N, C-alpha and C positions, 0 to 999 in steps of 0.2 A: 844891681841885681839882687833880688830876693832869694831866699833858699827855695821857695816854691818854684821860681823861674828856673833855677838850677835844676832842681828835681825833675821839672817838666822836660828840660832839655836832654837830661840823661835818659829818662824814659823813651823819649822820641828816638834816641840814638840806638835803642836795644834792636830795632829792626834795620838799622843802617848797615850798609856794607862796610865791614871791618876795615877795608883798605882806604875808606874816605873818612874815618873818624877814629881818633884816639880812643874815645869813650866806647865806641862800637867794638873796637879791637879787644879793649879790656874785658867788656861784658863777654865777648866771644870766647875768651880764654877761660872764663869761668870764675866762680867765686874765689877759689884758692889764689888765683892771680891777683884779683881785686884786693883781697885781704893783704896779700904780700905788698903790693903798691902802697896801700894804706899804711901799713907798717914802716915802710921806708920813709914815707913822707912824714910820719909822726916822729920818727928818729932825727930827720933833718930838721924839723921844727924845734925839737929839744936842743940840738946843737946850737942853733941860732938864738934861742932863748938864753942859753948859757953864755954865749959869746957877747950878747948884748947889743946886736945890730938890729935896730928896731924894723928898718925897712926890709931886711932879709927875713926877719921873723914873720912880718906881714905877709910877705910872698910865700913863705913856707906854711903859714897858717891857712892861706887860701888854698894851697895844694892839699892840705889835711882835710879841709871841709869838703873840697871836691871829691877827693878819693874816698872819704867816709860815705859820701852819698852814692858814689858808684858801687861801693861794697854793699851797702843797704839794698840798692837796685838789683844787685847780682842774686840777691836772696828774696827779692819781692818784698821787701820791708819798706813800707811808707814812712817818709820822715815825720808825718803826723803822728805815727805810732810811737816814735821816739819822743816827740814833744808831749804826748799824752802821759808817757811814762814819767817824764820830768814833772808835768802837772801833778801826777799822783803822789810824787814825793814832797810837794810843798807842804810846809808845816811840820815836816819830820826831820828831826836832827840827822845830819849825815852820819854821825857816829852810831845813832840808833838804827838807821837804815842798813849801814854796812854790817852791823852785828846781826840783823836778821837773815842775811845771805847765807 
């Protein structure tokens, strides 16, 4: 699966019946719920990274990516916009970029 395919699936679920789809249910509950789920999944990924269980980390990382994309969709932010921001940062030191914020 590509990130574009995932994003397309998430966008398609925006109009689905929330009782038929976890994605539709999250989106129906609003951006705050989507952000909360993203945060929960990020914490779970951190725990697995510290524990060192590679397969569990892979699973949690997949959950993080999915929930990030649902959160973005809940605010109508295209993943291409995130990629464009990353592209804009190419050639800029992370230290310099952070200092500009």
